[in-house]
C-alpha positions as CSV (number, residue, x, y, z in Angstrom):
1,X,0.0,0.2,0.1
2,X,1.5,3.4,-1.5
3,X,2.2,5.8,1.7
4,X,0.1,9.2,1.5
5,X,3.0,12.1,0.6
6,X,1.8,15.5,1.2
7,X,2.9,18.1,-1.3
8,X,5.9,20.6,0.4
9,X,5.6,24.1,-0.6
10,X,8.0,26.6,0.8
11,X,6.9,30.4,0.7
12,X,10.0,32.7,0.2
13,X,11.4,36.0,-1.0
14,X,14.5,37.7,-1.2
15,X,13.4,40.7,0.5
16,X,11.0,41.4,3.6
17,X,8.0,43.2,3.8
18,X,6.8,41.9,0.4
19,X,3.9,39.6,1.5
20,X,4.9,36.3,2.3
21,X,2.8,35.4,5.2
22,X,-0.7,36.8,3.4
23,X,0.3,35.0,0.4
24,X,0.9,31.9,2.4
25,X,-2.4,32.2,4.2
26,X,-4.5,32.8,1.4
27,X,-3.0,29.9,-0.3
28,X,-3.9,27.5,2.6
29,X,-7.2,28.9,2.5
30,X,-7.5,28.1,-1.3
31,X,-6.4,24.6,-0.9
32,X,-9.0,24.5,1.9
33,X,-11.8,25.2,-0.3
34,X,-10.2,22.6,-2.6
35,X,-11.0,20.0,0.5
36,X,-7.3,19.5,1.3
37,X,-6.0,19.4,4.7
38,X,-3.2,22.1,4.9
39,X,-0.5,22.3,7.6
40,X,1.2,25.8,8.1
41,X,4.7,25.9,9.4
42,X,6.0,29.1,10.6
43,X,9.7,29.0,10.1
44,X,10.0,32.8,10.2
45,X,11.6,31.9,13.6
46,X,12.5,35.3,14.7
47,X,9.5,37.2,13.6
48,X,6.9,34.6,12.7
49,X,3.8,36.1,11.8
50,X,1.1,33.3,11.1
51,X,0.0,33.3,14.9
52,X,-0.7,36.9,15.5
53,X,-2.5,37.0,11.9
54,X,-4.2,34.2,12.7
55,X,-5.4,35.6,16.2
56,X,-5.0,31.8,17.7
57,X,-3.7,31.0,21.0
58,X,-0.7,28.2,21.3
59,X,1.1,26.4,24.0
60,X,3.6,24.5,21.4
61,X,5.9,25.6,18.8
62,X,8.2,24.6,16.2
63,X,11.2,24.8,19.1
64,X,9.4,22.4,21.3
65,X,8.7,19.9,18.4
66,X,12.4,19.7,17.5
67,X,13.7,20.2,20.8
68,X,11.6,16.5,22.1
69,X,13.1,15.3,18.6
70,X,16.4,15.7,19.8
71,X,15.8,14.5,23.3
72,X,13.5,11.3,22.6
73,X,10.5,13.2,24.1
74,X,8.8,13.0,20.9
75,X,5.6,10.9,20.8
76,X,3.0,12.2,18.2
77,X,3.0,15.1,15.5
78,X,-0.6,16.1,16.9
79,X,1.3,17.4,20.1
80,X,2.8,20.1,18.3
81,X,-0.1,21.3,16.2
82,X,-2.7,24.2,16.7
83,X,-5.9,24.2,15.0
84,X,-6.9,27.3,12.9
85,X,-10.0,25.4,11.5
86,X,-11.4,22.0,10.3
87,X,-9.0,22.1,7.3
88,X,-5.9,24.3,8.1
89,X,-3.6,23.5,11.0
90,X,-0.4,25.2,12.0
91,X,2.8,24.5,13.8
92,X,4.0,28.2,15.2
93,X,7.3,29.6,15.4
94,X,9.2,30.0,18.6
95,X,7.0,31.8,21.3
96,X,10.4,33.0,22.7
97,X,12.6,34.4,19.7
98,X,15.5,33.5,21.8
99,X,14.9,29.8,21.1
100,X,15.0,30.1,17.4
101,X,19.0,29.8,17.3
102,X,18.4,26.7,19.5
103,X,16.7,24.7,16.8
104,X,18.4,22.1,14.9
105,X,17.9,22.3,11.6
106,X,19.2,18.4,11.3
107,X,15.7,17.5,12.4
108,X,13.9,19.5,10.3
109,X,13.3,16.8,7.4
110,X,12.0,14.6,10.0
111,X,9.3,17.4,11.0
112,X,8.5,17.4,7.1
113,X,8.4,13.6,6.6
114,X,5.9,13.3,9.4
115,X,3.8,16.4,8.5
116,X,3.3,14.8,5.0
117,X,2.0,11.5,5.7
118,X,-1.0,13.4,7.8
119,X,-1.6,16.4,5.2
120,X,-2.1,17.4,1.5
121,X,-0.4,20.3,1.4
122,X,2.3,21.7,4.0
123,X,3.0,25.6,3.4
124,X,6.3,26.8,4.9
125,X,6.5,30.2,5.6
126,X,9.7,31.5,5.8
127,X,12.1,34.5,6.3
128,X,13.9,36.5,3.5
129,X,17.1,35.3,4.7
130,X,19.3,32.4,3.5
131,X,20.5,30.6,6.6
132,X,21.1,27.1,7.0
133,X,17.3,26.4,8.1
134,X,16.4,28.2,5.0
135,X,18.9,26.3,3.0
136,X,17.6,22.7,4.4
137,X,13.9,24.0,3.9
138,X,14.4,24.8,0.4
139,X,16.1,21.9,-0.2
140,X,13.3,19.5,0.8
141,X,10.6,21.6,-0.9
142,X,8.9,20.1,-3.7
143,X,7.9,23.3,-4.8
144,X,9.2,27.0,-4.1
145,X,7.5,30.1,-4.2
146,X,9.1,33.6,-4.5
147,X,7.0,36.6,-3.9
148,X,8.1,39.7,-5.3
149,X,7.4,43.3,-5.2
150,X,7.5,45.7,-7.9
151,X,10.7,47.2,-6.3
152,X,14.1,47.9,-8.0
153,X,16.0,46.6,-5.2
154,X,13.6,43.5,-4.8
155,X,14.0,42.8,-8.7
156,X,17.7,42.8,-8.4
157,X,18.0,40.9,-5.5
158,X,15.7,38.3,-7.4
159,X,18.2,38.2,-10.2
160,X,20.9,37.2,-8.1
161,X,18.9,34.5,-6.7
162,X,17.8,33.2,-9.9
163,X,21.4,32.9,-11.0
164,X,21.8,30.8,-7.7
165,X,19.2,28.5,-8.2
166,X,20.3,27.8,-12.0
167,X,23.8,27.2,-10.9
168,X,22.5,24.7,-8.3
169,X,20.4,23.4,-11.0
170,X,17.1,24.1,-9.3
171,X,13.9,24.5,-11.3
172,X,11.4,23.6,-8.8
173,X,10.3,27.3,-8.1
174,X,7.4,29.9,-9.4
175,X,7.9,33.7,-9.3
176,X,4.8,35.6,-7.9
177,X,4.5,39.3,-8.4
178,X,2.5,40.9,-5.6
179,X,0.9,44.0,-7.1
180,X,-1.5,44.1,-4.1
181,X,1.0,45.2,-1.2
182,X,2.0,48.7,-2.6
183,X,-0.5,49.9,-5.2
184,X,1.9,53.2,-5.8
185,X,4.6,51.1,-6.5
186,X,4.2,50.4,-10.2
187,X,7.9,51.1,-11.8
188,X,7.6,48.0,-14.1
189,X,5.4,46.0,-16.3
190,X,5.9,42.3,-16.5
191,X,7.9,42.5,-19.5
192,X,10.4,44.9,-18.0
193,X,10.5,42.6,-14.9
194,X,11.2,39.4,-16.9
195,X,14.1,41.8,-18.6
196,X,15.4,42.4,-15.2
197,X,15.6,39.3,-13.5
198,X,16.0,37.0,-16.4
199,X,13.1,34.7,-16.0
200,X,9.1,34.8,-16.0
201,X,6.8,36.2,-13.9
202,X,4.5,33.4,-13.1
203,X,1.6,34.5,-11.4
204,X,0.6,38.1,-10.3
205,X,-1.7,38.9,-7.7
206,X,-3.7,42.2,-8.7
207,X,-3.7,45.4,-7.1
208,X,-7.3,45.2,-7.0
209,X,-6.8,42.8,-3.9
210,X,-5.2,45.8,-1.8
211,X,-7.1,46.3,1.0
212,X,-7.2,49.4,3.4
213,X,-8.9,47.1,6.1
214,X,-6.5,44.7,5.8
215,X,-5.7,45.4,9.7
216,X,-9.4,44.6,10.5
217,X,-9.0,41.3,9.3
218,X,-6.0,40.4,11.1
219,X,-7.6,41.9,14.5
220,X,-10.5,39.1,13.6
221,X,-7.8,36.4,12.6
222,X,-9.4,36.1,9.2
223,X,-8.0,34.9,6.0
224,X,-9.0,37.1,3.3
225,X,-9.6,35.0,0.8
226,X,-12.2,32.5,3.2
227,X,-14.5,35.6,3.4
228,X,-17.2,35.4,1.0
229,X,-17.5,39.2,0.5
230,X,-14.0,39.0,-0.3
231,X,-14.1,36.2,-2.9
232,X,-17.2,37.9,-4.1
233,X,-15.4,41.5,-4.9
234,X,-11.9,40.3,-5.9
235,X,-12.8,37.5,-8.1
236,X,-9.6,38.1,-10.3
237,X,-7.5,37.5,-7.1
238,X,-9.5,34.2,-6.3
239,X,-8.7,32.9,-9.8
240,X,-5.0,33.6,-9.8
241,X,-4.9,31.6,-6.3
242,X,-7.0,28.7,-7.3
243,X,-5.1,28.5,-10.7
244,X,-1.5,28.5,-8.8
245,X,-3.1,26.1,-6.3
246,X,-4.2,23.8,-9.0
247,X,-0.8,24.1,-10.8
248,X,1.2,23.4,-7.5
249,X,-1.0,20.1,-6.8
250,X,-0.4,18.8,-10.6
251,X,3.2,19.6,-10.8
252,X,6.4,17.4,-10.2
253,X,9.4,18.1,-8.1
254,X,11.9,20.0,-10.6
255,X,9.2,21.2,-12.7
256,X,9.3,25.1,-14.2
257,X,7.1,26.0,-16.8
């Protein structure tokens, strides 16, 4: 009998403040509407935003998970899971950022392996810093999503990252341009961006998804694309996330279209 293996998808960037966490959560919401069981792992270890954005209470985190693995105290993965709803679960970043540098990256693959037998999709939210934790995570990922803003510094950094990925012969990544982060930053069109980064932009989150009441959704702990009113009024964005989710579920590791 074949062992179930969920898709491991890492959401990252080359610059902070581009909308990684929001993208991760809206993608989780989209997968859940497809009746997929989703686990979000917050590996932005020093500034994890998943828990405060979802407004959930926690009594465990990724540090406790890995520390228990390291010290033979691990029993079952459910001990480290925080539920958001019936289909979305979370493994939080460390409650105390001082424990972030105590996380042993050697155990991350064990976490991913355990999670992939329980969930259809594992979404990993990361920092933009290319540290040991991120390197292990990227290597373990079936798909990598780079969230990009329409910003000259971001685009130049993305060009350098793409050169590194190609040098490593990695092709299991997609580039998402987030035009909803700041509607005023509209320096370059898609053609210009392609010329700058020397690669394709695979998906664009339209600027119509910009929401001045974003803070309200955070206070309510609500994933925007699970809100019926938002879905009704932002159909272009809904379509982008649906297309992305469907592609990620169908694609094979290493595929770059």
